[in-house]
mmCIF file of the N, C-alpha and C atoms, coordinates in Angstrom:
data_MODEL
# 
_entry.id   MODEL 
# 
loop_
_atom_site.group_PDB 
_atom_site.id 
_atom_site.type_symbol 
_atom_site.label_atom_id 
_atom_site.label_alt_id 
_atom_site.label_comp_id 
_atom_site.label_asym_id 
_atom_site.label_entity_id 
_atom_site.label_seq_id 
_atom_site.pdbx_PDB_ins_code 
_atom_site.Cartn_x 
_atom_site.Cartn_y 
_atom_site.Cartn_z 
_atom_site.occupancy 
_atom_site.B_iso_or_equiv 
_atom_site.pdbx_formal_charge 
_atom_site.auth_seq_id 
_atom_site.auth_comp_id 
_atom_site.auth_asym_id 
_atom_site.auth_atom_id 
_atom_site.pdbx_PDB_model_num 
ATOM 1   N N  . MET A 1 1  ? -19.998 3.171  -46.890 1.00 0.00 ? 1  MET A N  1 
ATOM 2   C CA . MET A 1 1  ? -19.755 2.889  -45.403 1.00 0.00 ? 1  MET A CA 1 
ATOM 3   C C  . MET A 1 1  ? -18.996 4.012  -45.228 1.00 0.00 ? 1  MET A C  1 
ATOM 4   N N  . LYS A 1 2  ? -19.174 4.587  -43.736 1.00 0.00 ? 2  LYS A N  1 
ATOM 5   C CA . LYS A 1 2  ? -18.692 5.865  -43.450 1.00 0.00 ? 2  LYS A CA 1 
ATOM 6   C C  . LYS A 1 2  ? -17.340 5.637  -43.084 1.00 0.00 ? 2  LYS A C  1 
ATOM 7   N N  . ASN A 1 3  ? -16.369 6.620  -42.895 1.00 0.00 ? 3  ASN A N  1 
ATOM 8   C CA . ASN A 1 3  ? -15.063 6.279  -42.686 1.00 0.00 ? 3  ASN A CA 1 
ATOM 9   C C  . ASN A 1 3  ? -15.078 6.736  -41.085 1.00 0.00 ? 3  ASN A C  1 
ATOM 10  N N  . PRO A 1 4  ? -14.677 5.801  -40.156 1.00 0.00 ? 4  PRO A N  1 
ATOM 11  C CA . PRO A 1 4  ? -14.793 5.875  -38.926 1.00 0.00 ? 4  PRO A CA 1 
ATOM 12  C C  . PRO A 1 4  ? -13.396 7.061  -38.268 1.00 0.00 ? 4  PRO A C  1 
ATOM 13  N N  . PHE A 1 5  ? -12.484 7.056  -39.025 1.00 0.00 ? 5  PHE A N  1 
ATOM 14  C CA . PHE A 1 5  ? -11.358 7.868  -38.631 1.00 0.00 ? 5  PHE A CA 1 
ATOM 15  C C  . PHE A 1 5  ? -11.557 9.551  -38.794 1.00 0.00 ? 5  PHE A C  1 
ATOM 16  N N  . ARG A 1 6  ? -12.554 9.336  -39.918 1.00 0.00 ? 6  ARG A N  1 
ATOM 17  C CA . ARG A 1 6  ? -12.955 10.841 -40.246 1.00 0.00 ? 6  ARG A CA 1 
ATOM 18  C C  . ARG A 1 6  ? -13.804 11.480 -38.958 1.00 0.00 ? 6  ARG A C  1 
ATOM 19  N N  . ALA A 1 7  ? -14.463 10.699 -38.595 1.00 0.00 ? 7  ALA A N  1 
ATOM 20  C CA . ALA A 1 7  ? -15.586 10.894 -37.428 1.00 0.00 ? 7  ALA A CA 1 
ATOM 21  C C  . ALA A 1 7  ? -14.772 11.198 -36.148 1.00 0.00 ? 7  ALA A C  1 
ATOM 22  N N  . ILE A 1 8  ? -13.885 10.303 -35.743 1.00 0.00 ? 8  ILE A N  1 
ATOM 23  C CA . ILE A 1 8  ? -12.846 10.661 -34.788 1.00 0.00 ? 8  ILE A CA 1 
ATOM 24  C C  . ILE A 1 8  ? -12.114 11.995 -34.762 1.00 0.00 ? 8  ILE A C  1 
ATOM 25  N N  . ARG A 1 9  ? -11.564 12.005 -36.006 1.00 0.00 ? 9  ARG A N  1 
ATOM 26  C CA . ARG A 1 9  ? -10.828 13.541 -36.299 1.00 0.00 ? 9  ARG A CA 1 
ATOM 27  C C  . ARG A 1 9  ? -11.594 14.554 -36.143 1.00 0.00 ? 9  ARG A C  1 
ATOM 28  N N  . LEU A 1 10 ? -12.986 14.850 -36.663 1.00 0.00 ? 10 LEU A N  1 
ATOM 29  C CA . LEU A 1 10 ? -13.986 15.628 -36.320 1.00 0.00 ? 10 LEU A CA 1 
ATOM 30  C C  . LEU A 1 10 ? -14.036 15.810 -34.828 1.00 0.00 ? 10 LEU A C  1 
ATOM 31  N N  . PHE A 1 11 ? -14.543 14.740 -34.238 1.00 0.00 ? 11 PHE A N  1 
ATOM 32  C CA . PHE A 1 11 ? -14.506 14.896 -32.774 1.00 0.00 ? 11 PHE A CA 1 
ATOM 33  C C  . PHE A 1 11 ? -13.759 15.330 -32.060 1.00 0.00 ? 11 PHE A C  1 
ATOM 34  N N  . ALA A 1 12 ? -12.669 15.078 -32.210 1.00 0.00 ? 12 ALA A N  1 
ATOM 35  C CA . ALA A 1 12 ? -11.384 15.580 -31.756 1.00 0.00 ? 12 ALA A CA 1 
ATOM 36  C C  . ALA A 1 12 ? -11.206 17.000 -31.766 1.00 0.00 ? 12 ALA A C  1 
ATOM 37  N N  . GLY A 1 13 ? -11.322 17.194 -33.210 1.00 0.00 ? 13 GLY A N  1 
ATOM 38  C CA . GLY A 1 13 ? -11.413 18.795 -33.436 1.00 0.00 ? 13 GLY A CA 1 
ATOM 39  C C  . GLY A 1 13 ? -12.253 19.681 -32.747 1.00 0.00 ? 13 GLY A C  1 
ATOM 40  N N  . GLU A 1 14 ? -13.512 19.087 -32.543 1.00 0.00 ? 14 GLU A N  1 
ATOM 41  C CA . GLU A 1 14 ? -14.590 19.970 -31.707 1.00 0.00 ? 14 GLU A CA 1 
ATOM 42  C C  . GLU A 1 14 ? -14.009 20.005 -30.283 1.00 0.00 ? 14 GLU A C  1 
ATOM 43  N N  . ILE A 1 15 ? -13.612 18.855 -29.985 1.00 0.00 ? 15 ILE A N  1 
ATOM 44  C CA . ILE A 1 15 ? -13.046 18.692 -28.422 1.00 0.00 ? 15 ILE A CA 1 
ATOM 45  C C  . ILE A 1 15 ? -12.122 20.192 -28.190 1.00 0.00 ? 15 ILE A C  1 
ATOM 46  N N  . TYR A 1 16 ? -10.993 20.092 -29.112 1.00 0.00 ? 16 TYR A N  1 
ATOM 47  C CA . TYR A 1 16 ? -10.054 20.976 -29.097 1.00 0.00 ? 16 TYR A CA 1 
ATOM 48  C C  . TYR A 1 16 ? -10.827 22.351 -29.168 1.00 0.00 ? 16 TYR A C  1 
ATOM 49  N N  . ALA A 1 17 ? -11.427 22.633 -30.208 1.00 0.00 ? 17 ALA A N  1 
ATOM 50  C CA . ALA A 1 17 ? -12.085 24.094 -29.964 1.00 0.00 ? 17 ALA A CA 1 
ATOM 51  C C  . ALA A 1 17 ? -12.742 24.548 -28.623 1.00 0.00 ? 17 ALA A C  1 
ATOM 52  N N  . GLU A 1 18 ? -13.450 23.325 -28.214 1.00 0.00 ? 18 GLU A N  1 
ATOM 53  C CA . GLU A 1 18 ? -14.405 23.793 -26.635 1.00 0.00 ? 18 GLU A CA 1 
ATOM 54  C C  . GLU A 1 18 ? -13.418 23.941 -25.808 1.00 0.00 ? 18 GLU A C  1 
ATOM 55  N N  . LEU A 1 19 ? -12.073 23.292 -25.833 1.00 0.00 ? 19 LEU A N  1 
ATOM 56  C CA . LEU A 1 19 ? -11.222 23.646 -24.813 1.00 0.00 ? 19 LEU A CA 1 
ATOM 57  C C  . LEU A 1 19 ? -10.343 24.814 -24.910 1.00 0.00 ? 19 LEU A C  1 
ATOM 58  N N  . LEU A 1 20 ? -10.364 25.328 -26.173 1.00 0.00 ? 20 LEU A N  1 
ATOM 59  C CA . LEU A 1 20 ? -9.834  26.916 -26.164 1.00 0.00 ? 20 LEU A CA 1 
ATOM 60  C C  . LEU A 1 20 ? -10.809 28.023 -25.673 1.00 0.00 ? 20 LEU A C  1 
ATOM 61  N N  . LYS A 1 21 ? -11.971 27.478 -25.456 1.00 0.00 ? 21 LYS A N  1 
ATOM 62  C CA . LYS A 1 21 ? -13.231 28.429 -25.262 1.00 0.00 ? 21 LYS A CA 1 
ATOM 63  C C  . LYS A 1 21 ? -13.093 28.329 -23.598 1.00 0.00 ? 21 LYS A C  1 
ATOM 64  N N  . ALA A 1 22 ? -12.569 27.355 -23.199 1.00 0.00 ? 22 ALA A N  1 
ATOM 65  C CA . ALA A 1 22 ? -12.798 27.201 -21.796 1.00 0.00 ? 22 ALA A CA 1 
ATOM 66  C C  . ALA A 1 22 ? -11.883 28.405 -20.753 1.00 0.00 ? 22 ALA A C  1 
ATOM 67  N N  . SER A 1 23 ? -12.131 28.544 -19.634 1.00 0.00 ? 23 SER A N  1 
ATOM 68  C CA . SER A 1 23 ? -11.498 29.620 -18.769 1.00 0.00 ? 23 SER A CA 1 
ATOM 69  C C  . SER A 1 23 ? -10.570 28.590 -17.873 1.00 0.00 ? 23 SER A C  1 
ATOM 70  N N  . TRP A 1 24 ? -9.427  28.664 -17.923 1.00 0.00 ? 24 TRP A N  1 
ATOM 71  C CA . TRP A 1 24 ? -8.644  27.885 -17.224 1.00 0.00 ? 24 TRP A CA 1 
ATOM 72  C C  . TRP A 1 24 ? -7.958  28.720 -15.907 1.00 0.00 ? 24 TRP A C  1 
ATOM 73  N N  . PRO A 1 25 ? -7.923  28.205 -14.745 1.00 0.00 ? 25 PRO A N  1 
ATOM 74  C CA . PRO A 1 25 ? -7.387  28.807 -13.729 1.00 0.00 ? 25 PRO A CA 1 
ATOM 75  C C  . PRO A 1 25 ? -6.018  29.048 -13.723 1.00 0.00 ? 25 PRO A C  1 
ATOM 76  N N  . THR A 1 26 ? -5.475  30.281 -13.094 1.00 0.00 ? 26 THR A N  1 
ATOM 77  C CA . THR A 1 26 ? -4.097  30.355 -12.939 1.00 0.00 ? 26 THR A CA 1 
ATOM 78  C C  . THR A 1 26 ? -3.409  29.571 -12.205 1.00 0.00 ? 26 THR A C  1 
ATOM 79  N N  . ARG A 1 27 ? -2.164  29.612 -12.030 1.00 0.00 ? 27 ARG A N  1 
ATOM 80  C CA . ARG A 1 27 ? -1.547  28.808 -10.933 1.00 0.00 ? 27 ARG A CA 1 
ATOM 81  C C  . ARG A 1 27 ? -1.820  28.934 -9.443  1.00 0.00 ? 27 ARG A C  1 
ATOM 82  N N  . GLN A 1 28 ? -1.871  29.930 -9.528  1.00 0.00 ? 28 GLN A N  1 
ATOM 83  C CA . GLN A 1 28 ? -2.246  30.884 -7.693  1.00 0.00 ? 28 GLN A CA 1 
ATOM 84  C C  . GLN A 1 28 ? -3.663  30.066 -7.421  1.00 0.00 ? 28 GLN A C  1 
ATOM 85  N N  . GLU A 1 29 ? -4.586  30.360 -8.602  1.00 0.00 ? 29 GLU A N  1 
ATOM 86  C CA . GLU A 1 29 ? -6.061  30.077 -8.163  1.00 0.00 ? 29 GLU A CA 1 
ATOM 87  C C  . GLU A 1 29 ? -5.879  28.527 -7.919  1.00 0.00 ? 29 GLU A C  1 
ATOM 88  N N  . LEU A 1 30 ? -5.238  27.678 -8.855  1.00 0.00 ? 30 LEU A N  1 
ATOM 89  C CA . LEU A 1 30 ? -5.327  26.049 -8.959  1.00 0.00 ? 30 LEU A CA 1 
ATOM 90  C C  . LEU A 1 30 ? -4.756  25.810 -7.439  1.00 0.00 ? 30 LEU A C  1 
ATOM 91  N N  . TRP A 1 31 ? -3.406  26.505 -6.961  1.00 0.00 ? 31 TRP A N  1 
ATOM 92  C CA . TRP A 1 31 ? -2.939  25.998 -5.540  1.00 0.00 ? 31 TRP A CA 1 
ATOM 93  C C  . TRP A 1 31 ? -3.651  26.552 -4.395  1.00 0.00 ? 31 TRP A C  1 
ATOM 94  N N  . ASP A 1 32 ? -4.446  27.499 -4.485  1.00 0.00 ? 32 ASP A N  1 
ATOM 95  C CA . ASP A 1 32 ? -5.379  27.887 -3.430  1.00 0.00 ? 32 ASP A CA 1 
ATOM 96  C C  . ASP A 1 32 ? -6.488  27.077 -3.214  1.00 0.00 ? 32 ASP A C  1 
ATOM 97  N N  . SER A 1 33 ? -7.352  26.490 -4.480  1.00 0.00 ? 33 SER A N  1 
ATOM 98  C CA . SER A 1 33 ? -8.434  25.601 -4.355  1.00 0.00 ? 33 SER A CA 1 
ATOM 99  C C  . SER A 1 33 ? -7.938  24.173 -4.101  1.00 0.00 ? 33 SER A C  1 
ATOM 100 N N  . THR A 1 34 ? -6.798  23.860 -4.305  1.00 0.00 ? 34 THR A N  1 
ATOM 101 C CA . THR A 1 34 ? -6.078  22.638 -3.902  1.00 0.00 ? 34 THR A CA 1 
ATOM 102 C C  . THR A 1 34 ? -6.021  22.655 -2.141  1.00 0.00 ? 34 THR A C  1 
ATOM 103 N N  . VAL A 1 35 ? -5.578  23.697 -1.786  1.00 0.00 ? 35 VAL A N  1 
ATOM 104 C CA . VAL A 1 35 ? -5.484  23.685 -0.274  1.00 0.00 ? 35 VAL A CA 1 
ATOM 105 C C  . VAL A 1 35 ? -6.821  23.738 0.294   1.00 0.00 ? 35 VAL A C  1 
ATOM 106 N N  . VAL A 1 36 ? -7.841  24.387 -0.545  1.00 0.00 ? 36 VAL A N  1 
ATOM 107 C CA . VAL A 1 36 ? -9.060  24.463 0.327   1.00 0.00 ? 36 VAL A CA 1 
ATOM 108 C C  . VAL A 1 36 ? -9.530  22.715 0.235   1.00 0.00 ? 36 VAL A C  1 
ATOM 109 N N  . VAL A 1 37 ? -9.398  22.100 -0.706  1.00 0.00 ? 37 VAL A N  1 
ATOM 110 C CA . VAL A 1 37 ? -10.276 20.642 -0.950  1.00 0.00 ? 37 VAL A CA 1 
ATOM 111 C C  . VAL A 1 37 ? -9.366  19.833 -0.025  1.00 0.00 ? 37 VAL A C  1 
ATOM 112 N N  . ILE A 1 38 ? -8.076  20.080 0.444   1.00 0.00 ? 38 ILE A N  1 
ATOM 113 C CA . ILE A 1 38 ? -7.445  19.159 1.288   1.00 0.00 ? 38 ILE A CA 1 
ATOM 114 C C  . ILE A 1 38 ? -7.547  19.363 2.585   1.00 0.00 ? 38 ILE A C  1 
ATOM 115 N N  . ALA A 1 39 ? -7.799  20.867 3.001   1.00 0.00 ? 39 ALA A N  1 
ATOM 116 C CA . ALA A 1 39 ? -8.351  21.036 4.530   1.00 0.00 ? 39 ALA A CA 1 
ATOM 117 C C  . ALA A 1 39 ? -9.652  20.719 4.445   1.00 0.00 ? 39 ALA A C  1 
ATOM 118 N N  . ALA A 1 40 ? -10.655 20.804 3.573   1.00 0.00 ? 40 ALA A N  1 
ATOM 119 C CA . ALA A 1 40 ? -12.007 20.500 4.066   1.00 0.00 ? 40 ALA A CA 1 
ATOM 120 C C  . ALA A 1 40 ? -12.000 18.922 4.004   1.00 0.00 ? 40 ALA A C  1 
ATOM 121 N N  . SER A 1 41 ? -11.079 18.063 3.221   1.00 0.00 ? 41 SER A N  1 
ATOM 122 C CA . SER A 1 41 ? -11.303 16.649 3.345   1.00 0.00 ? 41 SER A CA 1 
ATOM 123 C C  . SER A 1 41 ? -10.758 16.259 4.667   1.00 0.00 ? 41 SER A C  1 
ATOM 124 N N  . LEU A 1 42 ? -9.692  16.808 5.304   1.00 0.00 ? 42 LEU A N  1 
ATOM 125 C CA . LEU A 1 42 ? -9.322  16.567 6.463   1.00 0.00 ? 42 LEU A CA 1 
ATOM 126 C C  . LEU A 1 42 ? -10.110 16.950 7.845   1.00 0.00 ? 42 LEU A C  1 
ATOM 127 N N  . LEU A 1 43 ? -10.849 18.172 7.809   1.00 0.00 ? 43 LEU A N  1 
ATOM 128 C CA . LEU A 1 43 ? -11.664 18.431 8.762   1.00 0.00 ? 43 LEU A CA 1 
ATOM 129 C C  . LEU A 1 43 ? -12.918 17.464 8.555   1.00 0.00 ? 43 LEU A C  1 
ATOM 130 N N  . LEU A 1 44 ? -13.423 17.296 7.436   1.00 0.00 ? 44 LEU A N  1 
ATOM 131 C CA . LEU A 1 44 ? -14.529 16.193 7.264   1.00 0.00 ? 44 LEU A CA 1 
ATOM 132 C C  . LEU A 1 44 ? -14.236 14.901 7.951   1.00 0.00 ? 44 LEU A C  1 
ATOM 133 N N  . GLY A 1 45 ? -13.003 14.310 7.415   1.00 0.00 ? 45 GLY A N  1 
ATOM 134 C CA . GLY A 1 45 ? -12.400 13.363 7.959   1.00 0.00 ? 45 GLY A CA 1 
ATOM 135 C C  . GLY A 1 45 ? -12.306 13.160 9.476   1.00 0.00 ? 45 GLY A C  1 
ATOM 136 N N  . LEU A 1 46 ? -11.902 14.059 10.059  1.00 0.00 ? 46 LEU A N  1 
ATOM 137 C CA . LEU A 1 46 ? -11.720 14.305 11.474  1.00 0.00 ? 46 LEU A CA 1 
ATOM 138 C C  . LEU A 1 46 ? -13.126 14.276 12.110  1.00 0.00 ? 46 LEU A C  1 
ATOM 139 N N  . PHE A 1 47 ? -14.113 15.033 11.488  1.00 0.00 ? 47 PHE A N  1 
ATOM 140 C CA . PHE A 1 47 ? -15.528 15.144 12.170  1.00 0.00 ? 47 PHE A CA 1 
ATOM 141 C C  . PHE A 1 47 ? -16.099 13.637 11.970  1.00 0.00 ? 47 PHE A C  1 
ATOM 142 N N  . THR A 1 48 ? -15.845 12.918 10.952  1.00 0.00 ? 48 THR A N  1 
ATOM 143 C CA . THR A 1 48 ? -16.389 11.512 10.592  1.00 0.00 ? 48 THR A CA 1 
ATOM 144 C C  . THR A 1 48 ? -16.023 10.605 11.745  1.00 0.00 ? 48 THR A C  1 
ATOM 145 N N  . SER A 1 49 ? -14.576 10.748 12.006  1.00 0.00 ? 49 SER A N  1 
ATOM 146 C CA . SER A 1 49 ? -13.981 9.844  12.932  1.00 0.00 ? 49 SER A CA 1 
ATOM 147 C C  . SER A 1 49 ? -14.341 10.096 14.662  1.00 0.00 ? 49 SER A C  1 
ATOM 148 N N  . ILE A 1 50 ? -14.603 11.390 14.696  1.00 0.00 ? 50 ILE A N  1 
ATOM 149 C CA . ILE A 1 50 ? -14.957 11.680 16.000  1.00 0.00 ? 50 ILE A CA 1 
ATOM 150 C C  . ILE A 1 50 ? -16.446 11.352 16.283  1.00 0.00 ? 50 ILE A C  1 
ATOM 151 N N  . SER A 1 51 ? -17.233 11.527 15.207  1.00 0.00 ? 51 SER A N  1 
ATOM 152 C CA . SER A 1 51 ? -18.590 11.143 15.516  1.00 0.00 ? 51 SER A CA 1 
ATOM 153 C C  . SER A 1 51 ? -18.843 9.597  15.410  1.00 0.00 ? 51 SER A C  1 
ATOM 154 N N  . ASP A 1 52 ? -18.012 8.846  14.617  1.00 0.00 ? 52 ASP A N  1 
ATOM 155 C CA . ASP A 1 52 ? -18.215 7.567  14.608  1.00 0.00 ? 52 ASP A CA 1 
ATOM 156 C C  . ASP A 1 52 ? -17.620 6.701  15.788  1.00 0.00 ? 52 ASP A C  1 
ATOM 157 N N  . PHE A 1 53 ? -16.746 7.561  16.472  1.00 0.00 ? 53 PHE A N  1 
ATOM 158 C CA . PHE A 1 53 ? -16.066 6.978  17.569  1.00 0.00 ? 53 PHE A CA 1 
ATOM 159 C C  . PHE A 1 53 ? -17.112 7.141  19.060  1.00 0.00 ? 53 PHE A C  1 
ATOM 160 N N  . ALA A 1 54 ? -17.617 8.299  19.055  1.00 0.00 ? 54 ALA A N  1 
ATOM 161 C CA . ALA A 1 54 ? -18.841 8.769  20.047  1.00 0.00 ? 54 ALA A CA 1 
ATOM 162 C C  . ALA A 1 54 ? -20.026 7.961  19.652  1.00 0.00 ? 54 ALA A C  1 
ATOM 163 N N  . LEU A 1 55 ? -20.490 7.750  18.508  1.00 0.00 ? 55 LEU A N  1 
ATOM 164 C CA . LEU A 1 55 ? -21.565 6.876  18.385  1.00 0.00 ? 55 LEU A CA 1 
ATOM 165 C C  . LEU A 1 55 ? -21.194 5.227  18.803  1.00 0.00 ? 55 LEU A C  1 
ATOM 166 N N  . TYR A 1 56 ? -20.197 4.929  18.744  1.00 0.00 ? 56 TYR A N  1 
ATOM 167 C CA . TYR A 1 56 ? -20.010 3.319  18.642  1.00 0.00 ? 56 TYR A CA 1 
ATOM 168 C C  . TYR A 1 56 ? -19.925 3.485  20.236  1.00 0.00 ? 56 TYR A C  1 
ATOM 169 N N  . ASN A 1 57 ? -19.187 4.417  21.083  1.00 0.00 ? 57 ASN A N  1 
ATOM 170 C CA . ASN A 1 57 ? -19.129 4.268  22.526  1.00 0.00 ? 57 ASN A CA 1 
ATOM 171 C C  . ASN A 1 57 ? -20.635 4.201  22.929  1.00 0.00 ? 57 ASN A C  1 
ATOM 172 N N  . PHE A 1 58 ? -21.667 5.273  22.481  1.00 0.00 ? 58 PHE A N  1 
ATOM 173 C CA . PHE A 1 58 ? -22.916 5.407  23.029  1.00 0.00 ? 58 PHE A CA 1 
ATOM 174 C C  . PHE A 1 58 ? -23.498 4.214  22.795  1.00 0.00 ? 58 PHE A C  1 
ATOM 175 N N  . VAL A 1 59 ? -23.456 3.430  21.728  1.00 0.00 ? 59 VAL A N  1 
ATOM 176 C CA . VAL A 1 59 ? -24.377 2.503  21.445  1.00 0.00 ? 59 VAL A CA 1 
ATOM 177 C C  . VAL A 1 59 ? -23.757 1.212  22.230  1.00 0.00 ? 59 VAL A C  1 
ATOM 178 N N  . ASP A 1 60 ? -22.529 1.320  22.463  1.00 0.00 ? 60 ASP A N  1 
ATOM 179 C CA . ASP A 1 60 ? -21.983 0.055  23.381  1.00 0.00 ? 60 ASP A CA 1 
ATOM 180 C C  . ASP A 1 60 ? -22.410 0.318  24.935  1.00 0.00 ? 60 ASP A C  1 
ATOM 181 N N  . THR A 1 61 ? -22.305 1.659  25.317  1.00 0.00 ? 61 THR A N  1 
ATOM 182 C CA . THR A 1 61 ? -22.974 1.735  26.665  1.00 0.00 ? 61 THR A CA 1 
ATOM 183 C C  . THR A 1 61 ? -24.417 1.593  26.649  1.00 0.00 ? 61 THR A C  1 
ATOM 184 N N  . VAL A 1 62 ? -25.153 1.786  25.856  1.00 0.00 ? 62 VAL A N  1 
ATOM 185 C CA . VAL A 1 62 ? -26.691 1.552  25.965  1.00 0.00 ? 62 VAL A CA 1 
ATOM 186 C C  . VAL A 1 62 ? -26.732 -0.151 25.831  1.00 0.00 ? 62 VAL A C  1 
ATOM 187 N N  . THR A 1 63 ? -26.043 -0.837 24.834  1.00 0.00 ? 63 THR A N  1 
ATOM 188 C CA . THR A 1 63 ? -26.036 -2.115 24.934  1.00 0.00 ? 63 THR A CA 1 
ATOM 189 C C  . THR A 1 63 ? -25.761 -2.921 25.936  1.00 0.00 ? 63 THR A C  1 
ATOM 190 N N  . ALA A 1 64 ? -24.524 -2.202 26.579  1.00 0.00 ? 64 ALA A N  1 
ATOM 191 C CA . ALA A 1 64 ? -24.100 -3.051 27.885  1.00 0.00 ? 64 ALA A CA 1 
ATOM 192 C C  . ALA A 1 64 ? -25.080 -2.637 29.183  1.00 0.00 ? 64 ALA A C  1 
ATOM 193 N N  . LEU A 1 65 ? -25.694 -1.574 29.117  1.00 0.00 ? 65 LEU A N  1 
ATOM 194 C CA . LEU A 1 65 ? -26.900 -1.351 30.086  1.00 0.00 ? 65 LEU A CA 1 
ATOM 195 C C  . LEU A 1 65 ? -28.089 -2.279 30.106  1.00 0.00 ? 65 LEU A C  1 
ATOM 196 N N  . VAL A 1 66 ? -28.494 -2.380 28.716  1.00 0.00 ? 66 VAL A N  1 
ATOM 197 C CA . VAL A 1 66 ? -29.473 -3.361 28.588  1.00 0.00 ? 66 VAL A CA 1 
ATOM 198 C C  . VAL A 1 66 ? -29.293 -4.768 28.672  1.00 0.00 ? 66 VAL A C  1 
ATOM 199 N N  . ALA A 1 67 ? -28.092 -5.310 28.417  1.00 0.00 ? 67 ALA A N  1 
ATOM 200 C CA . ALA A 1 67 ? -27.992 -6.475 28.661  1.00 0.00 ? 67 ALA A CA 1 
ATOM 201 C C  . ALA A 1 67 ? -27.758 -6.855 30.383  1.00 0.00 ? 67 ALA A C  1 
ATOM 202 N N  . ARG A 1 68 ? -27.639 -6.178 30.824  1.00 0.00 ? 68 ARG A N  1 
ATOM 203 C CA . ARG A 1 68 ? -27.567 -6.438 32.338  1.00 0.00 ? 68 ARG A CA 1 
ATOM 204 C C  . ARG A 1 68 ? -28.723 -7.142 32.829  1.00 0.00 ? 68 ARG A C  1 
# 
């Protein structure tokens, strides 16, 4: 029977080796990326809210005209 702890240890070692090969962002790059993501999320949320409000009012108006 295989030792499961050896497989886990080997797997963890391989993960560690791969993480050492990775290119990690500097603190400034991370901060800049975070600001861009937050700004894009806010803009997308604003656009979605305005679009939803406009579409709701359009459908409500058309429905009211048809219901007469």
